[in-house]
C-alpha positions as CSV (number, residue, x, y, z in Angstrom):
1,M,-83.8,39.4,16.7
2,L,-80.9,39.3,19.0
3,L,-78.5,36.4,18.9
4,F,-77.4,35.1,22.3
5,R,-74.1,33.6,22.6
6,T,-73.6,30.9,25.1
7,A,-70.2,30.8,26.4
8,K,-68.9,27.6,27.8
9,R,-67.5,28.0,31.2
10,K,-64.7,25.8,32.4
11,E,-65.6,23.5,35.2
12,P,-64.1,24.6,38.4
13,R,-61.3,22.5,39.6
14,F,-60.9,21.2,43.1
15,I,-58.7,24.2,44.1
16,H,-61.3,26.6,43.0
17,L,-64.0,24.6,44.6
18,T,-62.4,24.6,48.0
19,G,-62.1,28.4,47.8
20,R,-65.8,28.7,47.1
21,L,-66.7,26.2,49.9
22,R,-64.7,28.3,52.4
23,H,-66.9,31.2,51.7
24,D,-70.1,29.2,51.5
25,E,-70.0,26.6,54.3
26,Q,-73.6,25.4,54.1
27,G,-72.5,22.0,52.8
28,M,-69.7,21.5,55.2
29,I,-71.4,22.2,58.6
30,Y,-73.4,19.0,58.8
31,P,-70.3,16.6,58.6
32,H,-68.5,18.6,61.2
33,V,-71.5,18.6,63.6
34,L,-71.9,14.9,63.0
35,L,-68.3,14.2,63.8
36,L,-68.4,16.4,66.9
37,L,-71.6,14.5,68.1
38,F,-69.9,11.2,67.5
39,L,-66.8,12.2,69.5
40,I,-68.9,13.5,72.4
41,S,-71.1,10.4,72.4
42,S,-68.0,8.2,72.4
43,A,-66.5,10.1,75.3
44,A,-69.7,9.8,77.3
45,I,-70.0,6.1,76.7
46,T,-66.4,5.5,77.7
47,A,-66.8,7.6,80.9
48,A,-70.1,5.7,81.8
49,D,-68.4,2.3,81.2
50,A,-65.5,3.3,83.4
51,A,-67.8,4.4,86.2
52,V,-69.8,1.2,86.0
53,T,-66.7,-0.9,86.0
54,K,-65.4,1.0,89.0
55,M,-68.7,0.4,90.9
56,K,-68.7,-3.3,90.1
57,T,-65.1,-3.7,91.2
58,S,-65.9,-1.9,94.5
59,D,-68.9,-4.1,95.1
60,Q,-66.9,-7.2,94.5
61,L,-64.1,-6.0,96.8
62,T,-66.6,-5.2,99.5
63,E,-68.1,-8.6,99.2
64,Y,-64.7,-10.3,99.3
65,Y,-63.6,-8.5,102.5
66,E,-67.0,-9.0,104.2
67,I,-66.6,-12.8,103.6
68,R,-63.0,-12.6,105.0
69,V,-64.2,-10.8,108.1
70,V,-66.8,-13.5,108.7
71,E,-64.2,-16.2,108.3
72,L,-61.9,-14.5,110.8
73,M,-64.8,-14.3,113.2
74,A,-65.3,-18.0,112.9
75,I,-61.5,-18.6,113.4
76,R,-61.7,-16.4,116.5
77,D,-64.5,-18.6,117.9
78,V,-62.5,-21.7,117.2
79,L,-59.4,-20.3,119.0
80,Q,-61.5,-19.2,122.0
81,H,-63.2,-22.6,122.3
82,P,-60.6,-25.2,121.2
83,E,-62.7,-28.2,122.2
84,A,-65.7,-27.1,120.1
85,S,-67.0,-29.3,117.3
86,D,-68.4,-28.3,114.0
87,F,-70.7,-25.3,114.1
88,S,-72.3,-22.6,112.0
89,I,-72.7,-18.9,112.3
90,E,-75.6,-17.0,110.9
91,T,-74.9,-13.3,109.9
92,N,-76.5,-10.8,107.7
93,K,-73.9,-11.7,105.1
94,G,-74.9,-15.3,104.9
95,T,-74.4,-18.6,106.7
96,T,-70.9,-19.8,107.6
97,T,-70.3,-23.4,108.4
98,I,-67.1,-24.5,110.2
99,Q,-65.8,-28.0,110.0
100,I,-62.8,-29.1,111.9
101,T,-61.5,-31.9,109.8
102,D,-58.1,-32.7,111.2
103,R,-57.5,-32.6,115.0
104,S,-54.0,-33.1,116.3
105,E,-52.2,-31.8,119.4
106,T,-50.4,-29.1,117.5
107,E,-52.3,-28.4,114.3
108,R,-55.9,-28.2,113.2
109,K,-57.4,-28.1,109.7
110,I,-60.5,-26.0,109.6
111,R,-62.7,-25.9,106.5
112,I,-65.0,-22.9,106.3
113,T,-67.9,-22.7,103.8
114,T,-69.8,-19.4,103.5
115,M,-73.1,-19.3,101.6
116,R,-74.1,-15.9,100.5
117,E,-77.0,-15.2,98.1
118,E,-76.9,-18.7,96.6
119,R,-73.1,-18.5,96.1
120,L,-70.6,-20.7,98.0
121,F,-67.2,-19.6,99.2
122,Y,-64.7,-22.2,100.4
123,S,-61.5,-21.8,102.4
124,T,-59.3,-23.9,104.6
125,F,-57.2,-22.7,107.5
126,F,-54.3,-24.5,109.1
127,L,-54.0,-23.5,112.7
128,N,-51.1,-24.1,115.1
129,T,-52.9,-24.7,118.4
130,A,-49.7,-24.4,120.5
131,Q,-49.0,-20.9,119.3
132,N,-52.7,-19.9,118.4
133,R,-51.6,-18.8,115.0
134,I,-52.9,-19.2,111.5
135,M,-50.2,-21.0,109.6
136,K,-51.7,-21.2,106.2
137,R,-55.0,-20.3,104.4
138,T,-56.2,-21.7,101.0
139,E,-59.2,-20.8,98.9
140,H,-60.8,-23.5,96.8
141,N,-64.0,-24.4,95.0
């Protein structure tokens, strides 16, 4: 009968373990792929968020300037017809109501309310009737 000798091997230390992993990468591929997938997903989410924010901002700016154009159309009508009383303008952007609250010989205070899709926008213009100029404009709620 032959006697077998079992030799105890030393456990590989970390330095030896990394050398072996460098040659046998089966255990190291998955974390790298997972990290790469996470980075690509984060970049895609950030880019999508930036694009959505940019689109929302452009929509809000478009709405703001459309409302301002409608207000200026109303002011133009007031300047063209200085003796006109309160009136309203119906456009595809909403309904604009013009109220002339303070009538004097040199100045007029005009309150404009624009209703667009259930939202109200208020502004007040101070006009100098002698010079046909807008002296001041305020926005309020």
